[in-house]
N, CA, C and O atoms as a printed pandas DataFrame, in Angstrom:
     atom_number atom_name residue_name chain_id  residue_number  x_coord  y_coord  z_coord
0              1         N          MET        A               1    0.810   -1.188   -0.001
1              2        CA          MET        A               1    0.000   -0.001   -0.002
2              3         C          MET        A               1    0.865    1.266    0.000
3              4         O          MET        A               1    0.541    2.243   -0.674
4              5         N          THR        A               2    1.953    1.242    0.753
5              6        CA          THR        A               2    2.835    2.399    0.792
6              7         C          THR        A               2    3.396    2.703   -0.590
7              8         O          THR        A               2    3.508    3.866   -0.977
8              9         N          GLY        A               3    3.749    1.657   -1.334
9             10        CA          GLY        A               3    4.273    1.842   -2.683
10            11         C          GLY        A               3    3.275    2.551   -3.576
11            12         O          GLY        A               3    3.657    3.418   -4.362
12            13         N          LEU        A               4    1.982    2.193   -3.469
13            14        CA          LEU        A               4    0.951    2.862   -4.252
14            15         C          LEU        A               4    0.818    4.320   -3.849
15            16         O          LEU        A               4    0.632    5.190   -4.700
16            17         N          ALA        A               5    0.912    4.590   -2.548
17            18        CA          ALA        A               5    0.811    5.965   -2.076
18            19         C          ALA        A               5    1.977    6.794   -2.606
19            20         O          ALA        A               5    1.789    7.932   -3.037
20            21         N          LEU        A               6    3.179    6.226   -2.575
21            22        CA          LEU        A               6    4.339    6.938   -3.105
22            23         C          LEU        A               6    4.210    7.150   -4.602
23            24         O          LEU        A               6    4.555    8.216   -5.113
24            25         N          LEU        A               7    3.713    6.140   -5.310
25            26        CA          LEU        A               7    3.522    6.257   -6.748
26            27         C          LEU        A               7    2.500    7.338   -7.061
27            28         O          LEU        A               7    2.695    8.133   -7.981
28            29         N          ALA        A               8    1.404    7.371   -6.295
29            30        CA          ALA        A               8    0.383    8.395   -6.512
30            31         C          ALA        A               8    0.959    9.782   -6.261
31            32         O          ALA        A               8    0.696   10.716   -7.018
32            33         N          ALA        A               9    1.734    9.912   -5.211
33            34        CA          ALA        A               9    2.346   11.205   -4.912
34            35         C          ALA        A               9    3.326   11.599   -6.010
35            36         O          ALA        A               9    3.409   12.771   -6.378
36            37         N          ALA        A              10    4.060   10.638   -6.528
37            38        CA          ALA        A              10    5.023   10.914   -7.591
38            39         C          ALA        A              10    4.327   11.359   -8.862
39            40         O          ALA        A              10    4.917   12.058   -9.687
40            41         N          CYS        A              11    3.089   10.962   -9.020
41            42        CA          CYS        A              11    2.333   11.327  -10.215
42            43         C          CYS        A              11    1.524   12.599  -10.001
43            44         O          CYS        A              11    0.630   12.901  -10.791
44            45         N          GLY        A              12    1.822   13.343   -8.950
45            46        CA          GLY        A              12    1.146   14.607   -8.742
46            47         C          GLY        A              12    0.020   14.545   -7.742
47            48         O          GLY        A              12   -0.695   15.532   -7.566
48            49         N          GLY        A              13   -0.164   13.426   -7.084
49            50        CA          GLY        A              13   -1.205   13.300   -6.075
50            51         C          GLY        A              13   -0.840   14.058   -4.819
51            52         O          GLY        A              13    0.193   14.726   -4.766
52            53         N          PRO        A              14   -1.692   13.955   -3.796
53            54        CA          PRO        A              14   -1.425   14.666   -2.547
54            55         C          PRO        A              14   -0.235   14.072   -1.807
55            56         O          PRO        A              14    0.150   12.926   -2.039
56            57         N          LYS        A              15    0.350   14.879   -0.900
57            58        CA          LYS        A              15    1.440   14.380   -0.069
58            59         C          LYS        A              15    0.928   13.228    0.779
59            60         O          LYS        A              15   -0.175   13.280    1.323
60            61         N          THR        A              16    1.747   12.186    0.882
61            62        CA          THR        A              16    1.334   11.021    1.657
62            63         C          THR        A              16    2.214   10.797    2.866
63            64         O          THR        A              16    1.990    9.858    3.629
64            65         N          THR        A              17    3.211   11.645    3.053
65            66        CA          THR        A              17    4.124   11.481    4.174
66            67         C          THR        A              17    4.651   12.832    4.617
67            68         O          THR        A              17    4.738   13.772    3.827
68            69         N          SER        A              18    4.999   12.916    5.885
69            70        CA          SER        A              18    5.617   14.145    6.392
70            71         C          SER        A              18    7.129   13.984    6.520
71            72         O          SER        A              18    7.814   14.888    6.998
72            73         N          ASP        A              19    7.651   12.826    6.089
73            74        CA          ASP        A              19    9.086   12.552    6.147
74            75         C          ASP        A              19    9.797   13.344    5.051
75            76         O          ASP        A              19    9.546   13.110    3.869
76            77         N          PRO        A              20   10.692   14.290    5.427
77            78        CA          PRO        A              20   11.355   15.110    4.413
78            79         C          PRO        A              20   12.164   14.308    3.402
79            80         O          PRO        A              20   12.195   14.652    2.221
80            81         N          ALA        A              21   12.824   13.234    3.857
81            82        CA          ALA        A              21   13.619   12.420    2.930
82            83         C          ALA        A              21   12.715   11.768    1.893
83            84         O          ALA        A              21   13.032   11.755    0.703
84            85         N          ALA        A              22   11.597   11.230    2.343
85            86        CA          ALA        A              22   10.656   10.606    1.412
86            87         C          ALA        A              22   10.078   11.640    0.457
87            88         O          ALA        A              22    9.891   11.354   -0.726
88            89         N          GLN        A              23    9.792   12.844    0.959
89            90        CA          GLN        A              23    9.273   13.901    0.091
90            91         C          GLN        A              23   10.286   14.280   -0.984
91            92         O          GLN        A              23    9.909   14.552   -2.124
92            93         N          ASN        A              24   11.577   14.301   -0.628
93            94        CA          ASN        A              24   12.616   14.591   -1.624
94            95         C          ASN        A              24   12.620   13.542   -2.726
95            96         O          ASN        A              24   12.731   13.875   -3.906
96            97         N          VAL        A              25   12.498   12.273   -2.342
97            98        CA          VAL        A              25   12.481   11.181   -3.316
98            99         C          VAL        A              25   11.255   11.306   -4.210
99           100         O          VAL        A              25   11.354   11.175   -5.430
100          101         N          ILE        A              26   10.102   11.558   -3.603
101          102        CA          ILE        A              26    8.857   11.685   -4.370
102          103         C          ILE        A              26    8.970   12.827   -5.374
103          104         O          ILE        A              26    8.633   12.666   -6.547
104          105         N          GLU        A              27    9.443   13.979   -4.910
105          106        CA          GLU        A              27    9.558   15.135   -5.795
106          107         C          GLU        A              27   10.530   14.872   -6.940
107          108         O          GLU        A              27   10.242   15.205   -8.090
108          109         N          ALA        A              28   11.668   14.283   -6.632
109          110        CA          ALA        A              28   12.669   14.013   -7.670
110          111         C          ALA        A              28   12.136   13.053   -8.716
111          112         O          ALA        A              28   12.272   13.297   -9.914
112          113         N          THR        A              29   11.528   11.959   -8.267
113          114        CA          THR        A              29   11.049   10.965   -9.231
114          115         C          THR        A              29    9.868   11.483  -10.038
115          116         O          THR        A              29    9.687   11.085  -11.189
116          117         N          SER        A              30    9.057   12.371   -9.452
117          118        CA          SER        A              30    7.927   12.918  -10.208
118          119         C          SER        A              30    8.395   13.798  -11.357
119          120         O          SER        A              30    7.660   14.011  -12.321
120          121         N          LYS        A              31    9.628   14.313  -11.254
121          122        CA          LYS        A              31   10.191   15.161  -12.302
122          123         C          LYS        A              31   11.111   14.383  -13.229
123          124         O          LYS        A              31   11.745   14.962  -14.111
124          125         N          GLY        A              32   11.186   13.066  -13.030
125          126        CA          GLY        A              32   12.035   12.236  -13.868
126          127         C          GLY        A              32   13.508   12.328  -13.524
127          128         O          GLY        A              32   14.356   11.879  -14.295
128          129         N          VAL        A              33   13.818   12.905  -12.377
129          130        CA          VAL        A              33   15.200   13.050  -11.925
130          131         C          VAL        A              33   15.528   11.872  -11.017
131          132         O          VAL        A              33   14.714   11.515  -10.166
132          133         N          PRO        A              34   16.704   11.257  -11.176
133          134        CA          PRO        A              34   17.061   10.171  -10.267
134          135         C          PRO        A              34   17.025   10.666   -8.826
135          136         O          PRO        A              34   17.549   11.735   -8.514
136          137         N          ALA        A              35   16.414    9.896   -7.969
137          138        CA          ALA        A              35   16.270   10.286   -6.563
138          139         C          ALA        A              35   17.587   10.125   -5.829
139          140         O          ALA        A              35   18.140    9.026   -5.772
140          141         N          LYS        A              36   18.088   11.203   -5.274
141          142        CA          LYS        A              36   19.273   11.148   -4.421
142          143         C          LYS        A              36   18.761   11.070   -2.990
143          144         O          LYS        A              36   18.074   11.978   -2.522
144          145         N          VAL        A              37   19.083   10.025   -2.320
145          146        CA          VAL        A              37   18.604    9.885   -0.958
146          147         C          VAL        A              37   19.593   10.566   -0.027
147          148         O          VAL        A              37   20.571    9.969    0.423
148          149         N          ALA        A              38   19.312   11.818    0.246
149          150        CA          ALA        A              38   20.093   12.585    1.208
150          151         C          ALA        A              38   19.268   12.611    2.477
151          152         O          ALA        A              38   18.894   13.671    2.978
152          153         N          ALA        A              39   18.991   11.424    2.988
153          154        CA          ALA        A              39   18.043   11.262    4.071
154          155         C          ALA        A              39   18.536   11.938    5.333
155          156         O          ALA        A              39   19.626   11.658    5.832
156          157         N          GLY        A              40   17.730   12.806    5.820
157          158        CA          GLY        A              40   18.030   13.389    7.112
158          159         C          GLY        A              40   18.883   14.643    7.033
159          160         O          GLY        A              40   19.378   15.039    5.978
160          161         N          THR        A              41   19.024   15.227    8.172
161          162        CA          THR        A              41   19.834   16.424    8.295
162          163         C          THR        A              41   21.014   16.102    9.197
163          164         O          THR        A              41   21.120   14.998    9.731
164          165         N          CYS        A              42   21.875   17.051    9.356
165          166        CA          CYS        A              42   23.013   16.854   10.259
166          167         C          CYS        A              42   22.732   17.457   11.628
167          168         O          CYS        A              42   23.658   17.678   12.408
168          169         N          ASN        A              43   21.470   17.724   11.927
169          170        CA          ASN        A              43   21.112   18.370   13.186
170          171         C          ASN        A              43   21.517   17.574   14.417
171          172         O          ASN        A              43   21.810   18.166   15.455
172          173         N          ASP        A              44   21.542   16.253   14.330
173          174        CA          ASP        A              44   21.849   15.466   15.528
174          175         C          ASP        A              44   23.272   14.906   15.538
175          176         O          ASP        A              44   23.586   14.032   16.347
176          177         N          LYS        A              45   24.132   15.399   14.648
177          178        CA          LYS        A              45   25.523   14.937   14.693
178          179         C          LYS        A              45   26.208   15.580   15.884
179          180         O          LYS        A              45   25.952   16.745   16.191
180          181         N          PRO        A              46   27.074   14.841   16.559
181          182        CA          PRO        A              46   27.787   15.406   17.713
182          183         C          PRO        A              46   28.728   16.539   17.301
183          184         O          PRO        A              46   29.156   16.621   16.149
184          185         N          ASP        A              47   29.041   17.405   18.257
185          186        CA          ASP        A              47   29.920   18.552   17.996
186          187         C          ASP        A              47   31.312   18.147   17.539
187          188         O          ASP        A              47   31.963   18.908   16.823
188          189         N          PHE        A              48   31.786   16.968   17.933
189          190        CA          PHE        A              48   33.155   16.567   17.572
190          191         C          PHE        A              48   33.270   16.059   16.139
191          192         O          PHE        A              48   34.372   15.752   15.685
192          193         N          VAL        A              49   32.163   15.967   15.426
193          194        CA          VAL        A              49   32.176   15.467   14.043
194          195         C          VAL        A              49   32.469   16.634   13.103
195          196         O          VAL        A              49   31.637   17.528   12.951
196          197         N          PRO        A              50   33.660   16.635   12.463
197          198        CA          PRO        A              50   34.053   17.785   11.647
198          199         C          PRO        A              50   33.427   17.765   10.249
199          200         O          PRO        A              50   33.427   16.739    9.568
200          201         N          VAL        A              51   32.897   18.915    9.838
201          202        CA          VAL        A              51   32.418   19.106    8.469
202          203         C          VAL        A              51   33.069   20.387    7.977
203          204         O          VAL        A              51   32.884   21.449    8.573
204          205         N          TYR        A              52   33.828   20.296    6.899
205          206        CA          TYR        A              52   34.616   21.423    6.390
206          207         C          TYR        A              52   33.724   22.617    6.067
207          208         O          TYR        A              52   32.546   22.448    5.754
208          209         N          LYS        A              53   34.286   23.823    6.142
209          210        CA          LYS        A              53   33.537   25.078    6.126
210          211         C          LYS        A              53   32.570   25.287    4.966
211          212         O          LYS        A              53   31.475   25.801    5.193
212          213         N          GLU        A              54   32.912   24.920    3.760
213          214        CA          GLU        A              54   32.015   25.175    2.626
214          215         C          GLU        A              54   31.497   23.873    2.019
215          216         O          GLU        A              54   31.264   23.782    0.814
216          217         N          ALA        A              55   31.327   22.893    2.860
217          218        CA          ALA        A              55   30.910   21.570    2.391
218          219         C          ALA        A              55   29.500   21.594    1.814
219          220         O          ALA        A              55   28.626   22.328    2.276
220          221         N          LYS        A              56   29.307   20.771    0.794
221          222        CA          LYS        A              56   27.964   20.516    0.272
222          223         C          LYS        A              56   27.582   19.135    0.803
223          224         O          LYS        A              56   28.127   18.120    0.371
224          225         N          ILE        A              57   26.645   19.111    1.739
225          226        CA          ILE        A              57   26.227   17.861    2.362
226          227         C          ILE        A              57   25.461   17.020    1.345
227          228         O          ILE        A              57   24.517   17.502    0.717
228          229         N          ILE        A              58   25.865   15.781    1.188
229          230        CA          ILE        A              58   25.184   14.838    0.311
230          231         C          ILE        A              58   24.226   13.980    1.128
231          232         O          ILE        A              58   23.089   13.746    0.718
232          233         N          SER        A              59   24.689   13.513    2.286
233          234        CA          SER        A              59   23.865   12.626    3.109
234          235         C          SER        A              59   24.296   12.685    4.569
235          236         O          SER        A              59   25.486   12.760    4.874
236          237         N          CYS        A              60   23.334   12.652    5.448
237          238        CA          CYS        A              60   23.577   12.521    6.895
238          239         C          CYS        A              60   22.639   11.445    7.414
239          240         O          CYS        A              60   21.424   11.529    7.235
240          241         N          THR        A              61   23.199   10.449    8.048
241          242        CA          THR        A              61   22.381    9.402    8.648
242          243         C          THR        A              61   22.902    9.118   10.042
243          244         O          THR        A              61   24.083    9.322   10.321
244          245         N          SER        A              62   22.030    8.651   10.913
245          246        CA          SER        A              62   22.455    8.250   12.251
246          247         C          SER        A              62   21.394    7.354   12.863
247          248         O          SER        A              62   20.234    7.357   12.451
248          249         N          GLY        A              63   21.816    6.596   13.845
249          250        CA          GLY        A              63   20.885    5.715   14.533
250          251         C          GLY        A              63   21.558    4.992   15.680
251          252         O          GLY        A              63   22.784    4.986   15.795
252          253         N          ASP        A              64   20.745    4.386   16.523
253          254        CA          ASP        A              64   21.250    3.602   17.643
254          255         C          ASP        A              64   21.612    2.205   17.169
255          256         O          ASP        A              64   20.890    1.600   16.377
256          257         N          VAL        A              65   22.733    1.698   17.660
257          258        CA          VAL        A              65   23.202    0.362   17.298
258          259         C          VAL        A              65   23.170   -0.489   18.563
259          260         O          VAL        A              65   24.008   -0.325   19.450
260          261         N          ALA        A              66   22.209   -1.391   18.642
261          262        CA          ALA        A              66   22.017   -2.199   19.847
262          263         C          ALA        A              66   23.239   -3.057   20.163
263          264         O          ALA        A              66   23.593   -3.217   21.331
264          265         N          VAL        A              67   23.880   -3.604   19.148
265          266        CA          VAL        A              67   25.015   -4.510   19.347
266          267         C          VAL        A              67   26.185   -3.811   20.041
267          268         O          VAL        A              67   26.833   -4.398   20.907
268          269         N          THR        A              68   26.454   -2.569   19.665
269          270        CA          THR        A              68   27.601   -1.849   20.230
270          271         C          THR        A              68   27.230   -0.944   21.398
271          272         O          THR        A              68   28.102   -0.498   22.144
272          273         N          GLY        A              69   25.945   -0.674   21.557
273          274        CA          GLY        A              69   25.524    0.262   22.594
274          275         C          GLY        A              69   25.878    1.694   22.258
275          276         O          GLY        A              69   25.991    2.534   23.150
276          277         N          LYS        A              70   26.054    1.978   20.980
277          278        CA          LYS        A              70   26.430    3.323   20.547
278          279         C          LYS        A              70   25.369    3.916   19.634
279          280         O          LYS        A              70   24.563    3.207   19.032
280          281         N          ARG        A              71   25.398    5.215   19.555
281          282        CA          ARG        A              71   24.681    5.932   18.504
282          283         C          ARG        A              71   25.763    6.229   17.480
283          284         O          ARG        A              71   26.819    6.759   17.824
284          285         N          SER        A              72   25.508    5.896   16.245
285          286        CA          SER        A              72   26.527    6.120   15.225
286          287         C          SER        A              72   25.905    6.760   13.997
287          288         O          SER        A              72   24.688    6.759   13.818
288          289         N          GLY        A              73   26.772    7.305   13.158
289          290        CA          GLY        A              73   26.263    7.956   11.970
290          291         C          GLY        A              73   27.337    8.156   10.919
291          292         O          GLY        A              73   28.519    7.887   11.133
292          293         N          THR        A              74   26.880    8.635    9.784
293          294        CA          THR        A              74   27.751    8.916    8.651
294          295         C          THR        A              74   27.335   10.238    8.031
295          296         O          THR        A              74   26.149   10.502    7.835
296          297         N          VAL        A              75   28.322   11.060    7.727
297          298        CA          VAL        A              75   28.106   12.298    6.985
298          299         C          VAL        A              75   28.923   12.169    5.707
299          300         O          VAL        A              75   30.117   11.874    5.749
300          301         N          ILE        A              76   28.275   12.390    4.579
301          302        CA          ILE        A              76   28.964   12.370    3.290
302          303         C          ILE        A              76   28.816   13.759    2.684
303          304         O          ILE        A              76   27.712   14.296    2.596
304          305         N          TYR        A              77   29.943   14.333    2.268
305          306        CA          TYR        A              77   29.890   15.660    1.662
306          307         C          TYR        A              77   30.985   15.831    0.619
307          308         O          TYR        A              77   31.907   15.022    0.519
308          309         N          THR        A              78   30.860   16.910   -0.159
309          310        CA          THR        A              78   31.893   17.285   -1.114
310          311         C          THR        A              78   32.360   18.698   -0.791
311          312         O          THR        A              78   31.639   19.475   -0.165
312          313         N          ASP        A              79   33.572   19.018   -1.223
313          314        CA          ASP        A              79   34.122   20.353   -1.006
314          315         C          ASP        A              79   35.192   20.594   -2.071
315          316         O          ASP        A              79   35.740   19.647   -2.634
316          317         N          PHE        A              80   35.482   21.857   -2.340
317          318        CA          PHE        A              80   36.494   22.196   -3.345
318          319         C          PHE        A              80   37.912   22.175   -2.790
319          320         O          PHE        A              80   38.869   22.232   -3.562
320          321         N          ALA        A              81   38.072   22.093   -1.473
321          322        CA          ALA        A              81   39.413   22.020   -0.875
322          323         C          ALA        A              81   40.048   20.674   -1.221
323          324         O          ALA        A              81   39.350   19.724   -1.576
324          325         N          THR        A              82   41.356   20.599   -1.118
325          326        CA          THR        A              82   42.066   19.348   -1.416
326          327         C          THR        A              82   41.830   18.327   -0.307
327          328         O          THR        A              82   41.528   18.701    0.826
328          329         N          PRO        A              83   41.967   17.031   -0.627
329          330        CA          PRO        A              83   41.851   16.017    0.420
330          331         C          PRO        A              83   42.825   16.274    1.574
331          332         O          PRO        A              83   42.460   16.116    2.739
332          333         N          ALA        A              84   44.061   16.671    1.255
333          334        CA          ALA        A              84   45.059   16.923    2.298
334          335         C          ALA        A              84   44.622   18.053    3.226
335          336         O          ALA        A              84   44.788   17.954    4.442
336          337         N          ALA        A              85   44.066   19.122    2.665
337          338        CA          ALA        A              85   43.614   20.253    3.479
338          339         C          ALA        A              85   42.456   19.844    4.384
339          340         O          ALA        A              85   42.419   20.209    5.559
340          341         N          ILE        A              86   41.514   19.086    3.831
341          342        CA          ILE        A              86   40.357   18.647    4.625
342          343         C          ILE        A              86   40.801   17.707    5.737
343          344         O          ILE        A              86   40.344   17.832    6.874
344          345         N          LEU        A              87   41.686   16.766    5.421
345          346        CA          LEU        A              87   42.165   15.836    6.453
346          347         C          LEU        A              87   42.948   16.564    7.540
347          348         O          LEU        A              87   42.765   16.278    8.723
348          349         N          ALA        A              88   43.817   17.498    7.160
349          350        CA          ALA        A              88   44.601   18.243    8.152
350          351         C          ALA        A              88   43.686   19.034    9.081
351          352         O          ALA        A              88   43.868   19.015   10.298
352          353         N          TRP        A              89   42.712   19.725    8.514
353          354        CA          TRP        A              89   41.772   20.504    9.315
354          355         C          TRP        A              89   40.939   19.590   10.208
355          356         O          TRP        A              89   40.722   19.894   11.381
356          357         N          SER        A              90   40.474   18.474    9.657
357          358        CA          SER        A              90   39.656   17.536   10.432
358          359         C          SER        A              90   40.441   16.949   11.605
359          360         O          SER        A              90   39.892   16.762   12.691
360          361         N          LYS        A              91   41.721   16.659   11.384
361          362        CA          LYS        A              91   42.574   16.159   12.482
362          363         C          LYS        A              91   42.679   17.203   13.590
363          364         O          LYS        A              91   42.578   16.874   14.772
364          365         N          GLN        A              92   42.883   18.462   13.202
365          366        CA          GLN        A              92   42.964   19.533   14.199
366          367         C          GLN        A              92   41.676   19.611   15.013
367          368         O          GLN        A              92   41.711   19.787   16.231
368          369         N          GLN        A              93   40.538   19.479   14.330
369          370        CA          GLN        A              93   39.250   19.528   15.025
370          371         C          GLN        A              93   39.099   18.349   15.982
371          372         O          GLN        A              93   38.607   18.511   17.099
372          373         N          ALA        A              94   39.518   17.176   15.549
373          374        CA          ALA        A              94   39.420   15.977   16.390
374          375         C          ALA        A              94   40.262   16.138   17.651
375          376         O          ALA        A              94   39.798   15.843   18.753
376          377         N          ILE        A              95   41.491   16.602   17.491
377          378        CA          ILE        A              95   42.383   16.803   18.637
378          379         C          ILE        A              95   41.808   17.858   19.582
379          380         O          ILE        A              95   41.830   17.685   20.800
380          381         N          ALA        A              96   41.292   18.952   19.014
381          382        CA          ALA        A              96   40.698   20.015   19.826
382          383         C          ALA        A              96   39.476   19.521   20.596
383          384         O          ALA        A              96   39.128   20.083   21.634
384          385         N          SER        A              97   38.825   18.474   20.092
385          386        CA          SER        A              97   37.653   17.896   20.753
386          387         C          SER        A              97   38.028   16.850   21.791
387          388         O          SER        A              97   37.150   16.241   22.403
388          389         N          GLY        A              98   39.325   16.634   21.994
389          390        CA          GLY        A              98   39.764   15.680   23.007
390          391         C          GLY        A              98   39.942   14.262   22.517
391          392         O          GLY        A              98   40.088   13.341   23.321
392          393         N          LEU        A              99   39.932   14.071   21.201
393          394        CA          LEU        A              99   40.140   12.734   20.649
394          395         C          LEU        A              99   41.630   12.495   20.423
395          396         O          LEU        A              99   42.393   13.433   20.191
396          397         N          SER        A             100   42.029   11.238   20.493
397          398        CA          SER        A             100   43.414   10.844   20.208
398          399         C          SER        A             100   43.475   10.230   18.822
399          400         O          SER        A             100   42.666    9.368   18.480
400          401         N          LEU        A             101   44.438   10.675   18.025
401          402        CA          LEU        A             101   44.574   10.141   16.670
402          403         C          LEU        A             101   45.004    8.689   16.719
403          404         O          LEU        A             101   45.789    8.281   17.576
404          405         N          GLY        A             102   44.472    7.914   15.779
405          406        CA          GLY        A             102   44.822    6.503   15.669
406          407         C          GLY        A             102   45.491    6.236   14.340
407          408         O          GLY        A             102   46.548    6.790   14.040
408          409         N          ILE        A             103   44.878    5.396   13.557
409          410        CA          ILE        A             103   45.430    4.984   12.267
410          411         C          ILE        A             103   45.301    6.107   11.242
411          412         O          ILE        A             103   44.253    6.745   11.137
412          413         N          GLU        A             104   46.381    6.346   10.484
413          414        CA          GLU        A             104   46.384    7.303    9.377
414          415         C          GLU        A             104   47.012    6.629    8.174
415          416         O          GLU        A             104   48.012    5.925    8.305
416          417         N          ASP        A             105   46.426    6.842    6.990
417          418        CA          ASP        A             105   47.001    6.217    5.796
418          419         C          ASP        A             105   47.142    7.180    4.619
419          420         O          ASP        A             105   47.344    6.739    3.488
420          421         N          GLY        A             106   47.040    8.472    4.865
421          422        CA          GLY        A             106   47.171    9.449    3.791
422          423         C          GLY        A             106   45.855    9.825    3.144
423          424         O          GLY        A             106   45.719   10.929    2.617
424          425         N          LYS        A             107   44.877    8.919    3.174
425          426        CA          LYS        A             107   43.556    9.196    2.619
426          427         C          LYS        A             107   42.492    9.228    3.704
427          428         O          LYS        A             107   41.348    9.608    3.455
428          429         N          SER        A             108   42.882    8.823    4.924
429          430        CA          SER        A             108   41.925    8.784    6.022
430          431         C          SER        A             108   42.658    8.766    7.353
431          432         O          SER        A             108   43.870    8.563    7.421
432          433         N          PHE        A             109   41.888    8.983    8.399
433          434        CA          PHE        A             109   42.433    8.820    9.751
434          435         C          PHE        A             109   41.296    8.429   10.681
435          436         O          PHE        A             109   40.122    8.655   10.387
436          437         N          SER        A             110   41.667    7.841   11.802
437          438        CA          SER        A             110   40.691    7.544   12.843
438          439         C          SER        A             110   41.137    8.232   14.117
439          440         O          SER        A             110   42.321    8.507   14.309
440          441         N          ALA        A             111   40.177    8.506   14.984
441          442        CA          ALA        A             111   40.465    9.125   16.273
442          443         C          ALA        A             111   39.444    8.598   17.273
443          444         O          ALA        A             111   38.300    8.316   16.918
444          445         N          THR        A             112   39.870    8.468   18.524
445          446        CA          THR        A             112   38.976    7.916   19.548
446          447         C          THR        A             112   39.187    8.599   20.892
447          448         O          THR        A             112   40.191    9.269   21.135
448          449         N          GLU        A             113   38.218    8.403   21.730
449          450        CA          GLU        A             113   38.327    8.707   23.149
450          451         C          GLU        A             113   37.923    7.413   23.846
451          452         O          GLU        A             113   36.781    7.250   24.275
452          453         N          GLY        A             114   38.883    6.500   23.950
453          454        CA          GLY        A             114   38.574    5.165   24.478
454          455         C          GLY        A             114   37.474    4.539   23.650
455          456         O          GLY        A             114   37.525    4.564   22.421
456          457         N          ASP        A             115   36.471    3.973   24.321
457          458        CA          ASP        A             115   35.323    3.446   23.572
458          459         C          ASP        A             115   34.133    4.396   23.676
459          460         O          ASP        A             115   33.027    4.056   23.255
460          461         N          ARG        A             116   34.359    5.590   24.238
461          462        CA          ARG        A             116   33.278    6.557   24.419
462          463         C          ARG        A             116   32.906    7.282   23.122
463          464         O          ARG        A             116   31.724    7.452   22.822
464          465         N          ARG        A             117   33.911    7.707   22.356
465          466        CA          ARG        A             117   33.668    8.409   21.093
466          467         C          ARG        A             117   34.642    7.891   20.043
467          468         O          ARG        A             117   35.825    7.694   20.320
468          469         N          THR        A             118   34.128    7.674   18.835
469          470        CA          THR        A             118   34.974    7.217   17.729
470          471         C          THR        A             118   34.715    8.089   16.505
471          472         O          THR        A             118   33.620    8.619   16.317
472          473         N          LEU        A             119   35.750    8.224   15.680
473          474        CA          LEU        A             119   35.657    9.061   14.489
474          475         C          LEU        A             119   36.565    8.489   13.412
475          476         O          LEU        A             119   37.679    8.049   13.698
476          477         N          ARG        A             120   36.090    8.496   12.184
477          478        CA          ARG        A             120   36.922    8.138   11.027
478          479         C          ARG        A             120   36.564    9.098    9.905
479          480         O          ARG        A             120   35.391    9.257    9.569
480          481         N          VAL        A             121   37.570    9.738    9.326
481          482        CA          VAL        A             121   37.371   10.683    8.228
482          483         C          VAL        A             121   38.158   10.180    7.030
483          484         O          VAL        A             121   39.352    9.898    7.134
484          485         N          MET        A             122   37.481   10.070    5.887
485          486        CA          MET        A             122   38.103    9.626    4.635
486          487         C          MET        A             122   37.880   10.706    3.578
487          488         O          MET        A             122   36.761   11.198    3.433
488          489         N          ALA        A             123   38.919   11.081    2.843
489          490        CA          ALA        A             123   38.805   12.104    1.805
490          491         C          ALA        A             123   39.568   11.659    0.568
491          492         O          ALA        A             123   40.713   11.215    0.656
492          493         N          GLU        A             124   38.918   11.786   -0.591
493          494        CA          GLU        A             124   39.581   11.422   -1.843
494          495         C          GLU        A             124   39.146   12.367   -2.946
495          496         O          GLU        A             124   38.038   12.903   -2.925
496          497         N          SER        A             125   40.032   12.564   -3.908
497          498        CA          SER        A             125   39.739   13.442   -5.036
498          499         C          SER        A             125   38.644   12.850   -5.896
499          500         O          SER        A             125   38.646   11.661   -6.214
500          501         N          GLY        A             126   37.705   13.712   -6.265
501          502        CA          GLY        A             126   36.659   13.327   -7.204
502          503         C          GLY        A             126   36.927   14.011   -8.533
503          504         O          GLY        A             126   38.056   14.420   -8.805
504          505         N          THR        A             127   35.905   14.139   -9.361
505          506        CA          THR        A             127   36.064   14.767  -10.664
506          507         C          THR        A             127   36.456   16.231  -10.530
507          508         O          THR        A             127   37.462   16.657  -11.098
508          509         N          ALA        A             128   35.677   17.001   -9.791
509          510        CA          ALA        A             128   35.987   18.421   -9.617
510          511         C          ALA        A             128   36.044   18.812   -8.145
511          512         O          ALA        A             128   36.406   19.941   -7.813
512          513         N          THR        A             129   35.692   17.896   -7.278
513          514        CA          THR        A             129   35.657   18.182   -5.848
514          515         C          THR        A             129   36.288   17.039   -5.068
515          516         O          THR        A             129   36.628   15.996   -5.626
516          517         N          THR        A             130   36.436   17.255   -3.783
517          518        CA          THR        A             130   36.895   16.197   -2.887
518          519         C          THR        A             130   35.674   15.539   -2.265
519          520         O          THR        A             130   34.773   16.224   -1.780
520          521         N          ASN        A             131   35.643   14.219   -2.278
521          522        CA          ASN        A             131   34.565   13.453   -1.659
522          523         C          ASN        A             131   35.004   13.053   -0.260
523          524         O          ASN        A             131   36.081   12.485   -0.076
524          525         N          VAL        A             132   34.164   13.353    0.724
525          526        CA          VAL        A             132   34.513   13.101    2.120
526          527         C          VAL        A             132   33.427   12.261    2.776
527          528         O          VAL        A             132   32.236   12.522    2.608
528          529         N          THR        A             133   33.854   11.248    3.525
529          530        CA          THR        A             133   32.947   10.433    4.329
530          531         C          THR        A             133   33.441   10.481    5.767
531          532         O          THR        A             133   34.614   10.227    6.042
532          533         N          VAL        A             134   32.541   10.806    6.671
533          534        CA          VAL        A             134   32.862   10.872    8.094
534          535         C          VAL        A             134   31.964    9.879    8.822
535          536         O          VAL        A             134   30.740    9.990    8.767
536          537         N          ASN        A             135   32.568    8.915    9.502
537          538        CA          ASN        A             135   31.826    7.961   10.334
538          539         C          ASN        A             135   32.098    8.302   11.793
539          540         O          ASN        A             135   33.229    8.628   12.154
540          541         N          TRP        A             136   31.072    8.231   12.629
541          542        CA          TRP        A             136   31.235    8.567   14.040
542          543         C          TRP        A             136   30.413    7.632   14.918
543          544         O          TRP        A             136   29.461    6.998   14.463
544          545         N          GLY        A             137   30.798    7.563   16.171
545          546        CA          GLY        A             137   30.058    6.778   17.151
546          547         C          GLY        A             137   30.191    7.403   18.525
547          548         O          GLY        A             137   31.240    7.947   18.867
548          549         N          VAL        A             138   29.127    7.326   19.313
549          550        CA          VAL        A             138   29.097    7.855   20.672
550          551         C          VAL        A             138   28.440    6.813   21.564
551          552         O          VAL        A             138   27.351    6.325   21.262
552          553         N          LYS        A             139   29.101    6.478   22.656
553          554        CA          LYS        A             139   28.535    5.522   23.600
554          555         C          LYS        A             139   27.300    6.145   24.247
555          556         O          LYS        A             139   27.323    7.301   24.670
556          557         N          ARG        A             140   26.212    5.354   24.318
557          558        CA          ARG        A             140   24.979    5.863   24.934
558          559         C          ARG        A             140   25.031    5.735   26.424
559          560         O          ARG        A             140   24.081    6.112   27.110
């Protein structure tokens, strides 16, 4: 039934959901544009999660993970700065937030505060921008 409601909405019918992510998908598909699922906002990301100054957010997701007892999430964004600049700045932010740097490989780094907070930032060159993925976790 939900599929029919989404299809009806995509064909110009009334709104069938108050979920902003679903509304974005409905609107995009109704115009024949591939739906980019940029589900959610970054409103609930912790302060220690770095997002570069002029980033274009592609996706923000988060949720509770019963197995680990953590709330975790992912932020995906693009920026015109170089991967090296984004990684250097992100490391500075992590250290300023009280995290200790862990593994670094030139394209990514991890940082932790024991098992209380975890962070991993990955940056790589794209066609015209740098693609960045930030994974985070916070013990509940």
